[in-house]
VEXKEDREN-253539 format. One line per 4 residues: number of its first residue (from 1); for each residue x, y, z of N, C-alpha, C, O. Coordinates in steps of 0.1 Angstrom, whole numbers. Each point is the difference from the previous one (the first is absolute). Example, Ala and Ser with C-alpha at 12.3 -4.5 7.8 and 13.67 -1.06 7.14 Angstrom:
2
1 = 132 -57 78 -9 12 0 9 12 0 10 0 7 ~ -14 11 -14 9 11 0 -8 11 8 5 11 1
//
This chain:
59
1 = -236 -445 -458 11 4 -7 -3 13 -8 7 10 0 ~ -19 -10 -6 -5 12 -8 -1 12 9 4 11 -4 ~ -8 -13 17 -1 12 9 14 5 3 1 13 0 ~ 8 -21 2 14 5 2 6 7 -12 7 10 1
5 = -10 -16 -13 5 7 -12 -6 14 -1 7 9 -4 ~ -20 -8 6 -7 13 0 6 10 10 2 11 -2 ~ 1 -17 14 6 8 11 14 6 -5 2 12 1 ~ 6 -20 -7 13 4 -6 -2 11 -10 7 10 0
9 = -16 -12 -9 -3 9 -11 -5 14 5 4 10 -5 ~ -12 -11 15 -6 12 6 9 8 9 -2 12 3 ~ 12 -18 3 8 6 11 15 2 -4 7 7 7 ~ -3 -12 -18 14 1 -4 1 4 -15 -6 -7 -8
13 = 13 17 4 1 4 -13 10 -7 -9 -2 -2 -12 ~ 13 -3 18 11 -5 -7 0 -15 0 10 -7 2 ~ -22 1 -5 -1 -15 0 -4 -5 -14 -6 6 -8 ~ 11 -18 6 -4 -8 -12 -5 -13 4 7 -8 7
17 = -19 5 -10 -7 -13 4 1 -9 -12 -5 3 -11 ~ 11 -15 13 0 -11 -10 -9 -11 6 4 -6 10 ~ -15 3 -17 -10 -9 6 -2 -11 -10 -3 2 -12 ~ 3 -14 17 -2 -12 -8 -11 -8 7 1 -4 12
21 = -12 1 -19 -11 -8 5 -1 -13 -8 -5 1 -12 ~ 9 -12 17 0 -12 -7 -14 -6 -2 -2 -10 -7 ~ -8 16 13 -14 -4 -3 -5 6 -13 -10 -4 -6 ~ 17 14 1 -3 7 -12 8 -6 -12 12 -1 1
25 = -19 -4 -11 6 -7 -11 10 9 -7 9 -6 -8 ~ -9 19 9 9 9 -6 15 -3 5 9 3 -7 ~ -8 -9 18 13 -3 6 5 -15 -2 10 -4 5 ~ -18 -3 -13 3 -14 -2 14 -3 -5 6 -10 4
29 = -1 18 -13 13 -2 -6 12 3 9 11 -2 -4 ~ -13 8 16 11 3 9 0 -8 12 6 4 10 ~ -11 -16 -10 0 -9 11 14 -6 3 3 -3 11 ~ 5 2 -21 14 -6 1 8 11 6 -1 12 -4
33 = 10 -15 14 7 10 7 9 9 -8 2 12 3 ~ 4 -17 -14 8 9 -9 -9 11 -6 4 12 -1 ~ -16 -16 -4 -9 9 -6 -5 10 10 -2 12 -3 ~ -1 -16 16 -4 10 10 12 10 3 -3 12 1
37 = 15 -17 0 11 9 2 1 10 -11 2 12 2 ~ -3 -16 -15 0 9 -11 -11 10 1 2 12 -3 ~ -14 -16 6 -12 8 1 3 12 11 -3 11 -3 ~ 8 -15 14 3 9 11 12 10 -5 -1 12 2
41 = 11 -17 -8 11 8 -4 -4 10 -10 4 12 0 ~ -13 -16 -9 -5 10 -11 -8 11 6 -1 11 -6 ~ -6 -14 18 -8 10 6 6 8 11 -6 10 5 ~ 18 -14 -1 7 7 11 3 14 -5 4 3 -11
45 = -6 7 20 3 14 -3 11 5 10 -2 1 12 ~ 13 2 -18 11 6 7 -4 13 7 -7 8 -6 ~ 12 -6 18 -3 12 7 -13 0 8 -3 10 6 ~ -4 -21 -7 -13 -1 7 1 -12 10 9 -9 -2
49 = -18 9 11 -1 -12 9 -9 -10 -7 -12 3 -2 ~ 18 -14 -2 -8 -10 -7 -5 -11 9 7 -5 8 ~ -20 2 -10 -6 -10 8 -5 -11 -10 -5 3 -11 ~ 7 -15 14 -4 -12 -8 -10 -8 8 3 -4 11
53 = -15 3 -16 -11 -8 7 -4 -11 -10 -3 2 -12 ~ 4 -14 18 -4 -12 -8 -12 -7 7 2 -4 12 ~ -13 4 -18 -13 -5 6 -2 -14 -6 1 -2 -12 ~ -5 -7 21 -4 -14 -4 12 -7 -5 -1 -8 -10
57 = 13 10 16 12 -7 -4 -2 -15 3 -4 -4 11 ~ 8 -5 -20 -1 -14 2 13 -7 -5 8 6 -7 ~ -6 -18 12 11 -8 -3 -1 -5 -14 9 -7 -4
//
């Protein structure tokens, strides 16, 4: 996933990457889907191609 994110960053100028890694404790508070939705909405950038990557998603 990281390789693809780097590819996007290196080959496209108008991109916004929103990345969530649930193995990182910094994301502990956004495991509930409403919190995840709010996290993504806050980071969405109008006029750009927005990508959302969620690593280690669990039920």
